[in-house]
Backbone bond lengths (Angstrom), bond angles and torsions (degrees), N, CA, C in turn:
res aa  C-N    CA-C-N  psi(-1)  N-CA   C-N-CA  omega(-1)  CA-C   N-CA-C  phi
1 M - - - 1.447 - - 1.523 109.69 -
2 S 1.283 117.93 73.14 1.460 120.12 -178.74 1.525 112.36 -84.64
3 E 1.346 119.07 -7.94 1.451 121.67 -178.07 1.524 112.55 -76.43
4 L 1.305 117.60 -24.64 1.453 123.38 -177.18 1.525 108.52 -101.64
5 V 1.337 116.89 120.25 1.462 121.06 -177.99 1.524 109.26 -125.78
6 A 1.309 116.53 129.67 1.460 122.84 176.58 1.525 107.95 -115.62
7 C 1.313 116.37 173.23 1.463 121.14 179.63 1.520 109.67 -126.93
8 K 1.333 115.21 131.62 1.455 121.58 178.19 1.517 108.28 -104.58
9 C 1.318 117.07 126.04 1.465 122.06 -179.61 1.529 109.58 -64.94
10 T 1.319 116.48 128.64 1.465 119.86 179.84 1.525 111.21 -76.81
11 N 1.328 117.85 -13.41 1.462 121.70 179.42 1.531 112.23 -85.90
12 C 1.356 117.04 -50.03 1.468 119.57 -174.20 1.529 113.78 -117.82
13 G 1.338 118.08 -11.03 1.458 121.30 178.52 1.518 114.81 86.08
14 F 1.336 118.69 1.79 1.463 122.46 179.63 1.520 109.60 -66.89
15 V 1.333 117.14 136.28 1.458 121.86 179.72 1.523 109.08 -92.68
16 N 1.324 116.08 120.25 1.459 123.09 179.91 1.519 109.21 -105.19
17 Y 1.338 116.92 122.13 1.453 121.36 173.42 1.517 107.78 -145.06
18 P 1.303 118.69 125.89 1.458 125.74 -3.11 1.526 110.92 -71.29
19 K 1.319 116.09 175.32 1.456 120.97 -176.99 1.533 110.95 -63.62
20 H 1.313 115.44 139.52 1.462 123.12 175.17 1.520 108.40 -120.92
21 H 1.317 117.22 162.97 1.464 120.36 178.92 1.523 111.74 -73.34
22 R 1.308 116.92 -26.14 1.462 122.59 176.54 1.526 108.91 -130.77
23 C 1.321 115.75 151.16 1.459 120.83 177.27 1.530 108.95 -62.96
24 L 1.322 117.20 134.46 1.460 121.18 179.44 1.523 112.09 -71.60
25 N 1.321 117.37 -13.32 1.455 121.44 -178.76 1.525 112.55 -97.74
26 C 1.342 117.60 -49.57 1.478 119.89 -173.16 1.529 113.68 -120.38
27 R 1.346 117.65 -3.25 1.468 123.42 178.04 1.526 114.45 74.66
28 A 1.331 118.71 7.17 1.471 121.55 177.10 1.523 109.63 -67.39
29 R 1.349 116.97 165.25 1.463 121.63 -176.78 1.525 114.76 -117.30
30 E 1.304 118.55 1.90 1.458 121.78 -178.68 1.527 109.76 -101.46
31 F 1.354 116.20 129.33 1.460 121.81 -177.23 1.517 111.27 -132.73
32 E 1.324 114.27 157.36 1.461 123.30 171.22 1.527 105.76 -117.06
33 Q 1.332 117.68 129.42 1.458 120.10 179.01 1.519 110.12 -74.41
34 I 1.337 115.73 135.52 1.463 120.98 176.64 1.528 108.27 -133.82
35 T 1.317 115.38 155.36 1.459 121.13 175.66 1.522 108.34 -116.49
36 P 1.315 117.35 152.75 1.463 119.63 178.67 1.522 110.51 -58.76
37 S 1.309 115.46 146.21 1.463 118.71 177.41 1.519 109.63 -135.73
38 G 1.317 114.69 146.50 1.454 121.21 176.76 1.510 113.49 75.69
39 E 1.319 115.18 -168.04 1.458 121.39 178.85 1.520 109.75 -73.57
40 A 1.318 115.00 162.42 1.455 121.55 178.16 1.528 108.55 -109.25
41 T 1.325 116.65 144.73 1.460 122.42 177.33 1.518 108.51 -106.77
42 L 1.320 117.34 129.39 1.458 121.83 -178.82 1.527 110.23 -72.36
43 L 1.343 116.13 120.12 1.468 121.93 179.32 1.523 111.61 -93.71
44 T 1.335 116.32 -41.23 1.459 121.73 178.37 1.521 108.83 -161.56
45 Y 1.328 116.41 164.35 1.462 119.88 179.70 1.523 109.40 -153.78
46 S 1.318 114.97 164.13 1.457 121.23 178.73 1.518 109.50 -152.69
47 E 1.317 116.16 149.77 1.459 121.25 174.68 1.522 107.93 -99.84
48 V 1.324 116.43 124.17 1.460 122.21 -178.56 1.522 107.61 -106.29
49 C 1.339 116.39 123.17 1.467 120.51 -176.99 1.522 112.89 -113.89
50 T 1.314 118.27 5.29 1.460 122.34 172.95 1.522 105.96 -118.89
51 L 1.324 115.72 90.90 1.462 121.83 -172.68 1.523 111.31 -100.40
52 P 1.332 117.57 151.09 1.467 120.98 179.88 1.523 112.27 -73.33
53 W 1.311 114.82 166.86 1.457 122.09 177.01 1.528 109.90 -55.36
54 G 1.320 117.08 142.09 1.458 121.28 178.33 1.512 113.65 99.31
55 I 1.332 117.25 -4.91 1.458 120.86 177.12 1.521 106.67 -115.20
56 D 1.328 116.23 110.22 1.457 122.12 -175.19 1.523 111.79 -91.92
57 E 1.314 116.18 57.63 1.462 122.07 177.68 1.520 107.41 -137.37
58 R 1.310 115.25 155.52 1.463 119.09 177.19 1.531 110.43 -75.62
59 C 1.314 117.21 -45.23 1.464 122.99 179.59 1.527 109.15 -140.94
60 R 1.307 116.45 160.31 1.466 121.72 178.85 1.527 108.53 -143.45
61 M 1.338 115.51 139.94 1.465 120.97 176.85 1.525 108.99 -91.48
62 L 1.329 115.63 131.99 1.461 122.48 174.66 1.522 107.89 -118.59
63 G 1.321 115.95 142.51 1.449 119.96 -179.92 1.518 111.64 -132.46
64 I 1.318 115.63 151.47 1.463 121.83 171.88 1.515 106.52 -108.97
65 V 1.333 115.31 128.04 1.464 121.44 -175.97 1.528 110.30 -124.77
66 Q 1.321 114.47 161.24 1.465 120.95 172.67 1.518 107.47 -124.59
67 F 1.337 114.94 126.88 1.453 121.21 177.73 1.520 110.13 -80.67
68 E 1.324 116.39 169.20 1.460 121.43 -177.15 1.528 112.95 -60.56
69 N 1.349 117.57 -27.67 1.469 120.12 179.58 1.531 112.10 -97.45
70 K 1.339 117.02 25.11 1.476 125.41 172.18 1.524 115.26 76.67
71 V 1.335 119.67 3.49 1.463 121.25 175.40 1.527 107.66 -71.90
72 K 1.335 116.71 129.89 1.457 122.13 176.23 1.521 108.21 -109.20
73 A 1.341 116.23 141.27 1.466 120.61 -179.24 1.521 109.49 -153.42
74 M 1.343 114.57 160.91 1.452 120.83 177.45 1.522 108.94 -112.00
75 G 1.330 116.64 141.40 1.449 119.95 178.82 1.514 111.74 -157.09
76 R 1.321 114.16 175.91 1.459 121.29 178.27 1.518 109.36 -72.00
77 L 1.301 116.60 129.23 1.453 122.83 -176.85 1.527 108.88 -99.41
78 R 1.326 117.05 115.06 1.467 123.02 -179.58 1.534 108.52 -106.43
79 V 1.331 115.30 66.97 1.461 122.70 -176.99 1.527 107.74 -134.15
80 D 1.333 117.73 134.60 1.459 120.85 179.80 1.525 112.19 -68.35
81 K 1.329 116.46 -48.39 1.466 120.98 -178.31 1.529 108.78 -129.56
82 P 1.337 118.21 87.29 1.463 120.00 -177.92 1.530 112.28 -67.05
83 R 1.334 115.39 146.89 1.460 123.24 176.10 1.521 108.10 -133.90
84 L 1.301 117.39 133.22 1.460 120.44 177.16 1.524 108.71 -58.81
85 G 1.322 115.86 136.31 1.458 121.11 179.96 1.514 114.34 91.02
86 M 1.330 117.50 -8.07 1.469 118.61 -179.05 1.521 110.92 -69.25
87 K 1.315 116.34 151.26 1.465 122.37 179.82 1.521 109.40 -88.59
88 L 1.336 115.08 135.46 1.456 121.25 -177.46 1.516 110.28 -128.32
89 K 1.315 114.96 150.95 1.459 121.14 177.38 1.535 107.81 -104.76
90 P 1.334 117.70 124.82 1.462 120.66 -179.38 1.531 112.23 -85.27
91 S 1.327 115.54 150.66 1.463 121.35 171.53 1.525 107.95 -151.27
92 W 1.312 116.04 164.75 1.463 122.83 -179.43 1.522 105.69 -109.59
93 E 1.352 117.39 108.71 1.462 122.27 -172.93 1.525 110.64 -135.29
94 P 1.340 117.07 164.17 1.472 119.78 174.91 1.534 110.33 -61.69
95 V 1.339 116.80 133.47 1.464 121.41 179.24 1.528 112.42 -118.11
96 R 1.340 117.74 -16.36 1.463 122.12 176.67 1.519 109.96 -167.85
97 V 1.316 116.65 175.08 1.458 122.39 178.69 1.525 108.11 -123.69
98 I 1.329 116.52 129.50 1.466 122.01 176.29 1.519 107.30 -129.25
99 G 1.323 116.50 125.06 1.462 120.81 179.98 1.512 113.39 57.75
100 G 1.315 116.67 32.90 1.455 120.90 179.40 1.521 114.58 82.05
101 E 1.320 117.72 -1.22 1.468 120.97 -179.81 1.523 110.74 -112.10
102 E 1.333 115.55 139.54 1.460 120.80 177.43 1.520 110.38 -72.17
103 V 1.328 115.40 139.63 1.460 122.16 176.02 1.527 107.06 -108.03
104 L 1.324 116.65 127.98 1.461 120.97 -178.99 1.518 111.20 -87.79
105 G 1.328 115.94 149.02 1.457 121.39 178.02 1.517 110.49 -156.18
106 L 1.307 115.50 170.16 1.462 121.91 -179.95 1.523 109.33 -69.09
107 T 1.325 116.58 126.40 1.463 123.29 177.73 1.518 107.64 -123.24
108 L 1.323 116.42 136.62 1.462 122.06 -174.90 1.519 109.88 -121.26
109 R 1.336 115.79 123.81 1.462 122.69 -179.91 1.530 108.80 -122.61
110 P 1.330 117.57 158.77 1.460 119.84 178.72 1.532 111.64 -58.11
111 A 1.309 116.47 137.60 1.468 121.15 174.39 1.528 106.80 -75.53
112 K 1.278 116.55 136.09 1.480 120.42 -176.79 1.489 111.02 -81.38
């Protein structure tokens, strides 16, 4: 998953995603770039039924996950029956079409 990049504060170790100019924990300005690693754990999810133009679905599930290295991110949840704490495998896939072109986004599927 090289498309998703977070920043780890070199002062306190807090993981900031997306990147901010200052650490949200200690206000320092020095960061190390990190990428998510390993499986993701589902922290919470929601079904969204009012979707923007370009998404040809009635409803879509979105989930917030935490990777093994503490990076948290939101993505499309491709799970029939989600359960908090379940392990998910991330991928970068088309999530909508704008101007005839596919837009890629974080997609989360059950880890086998």
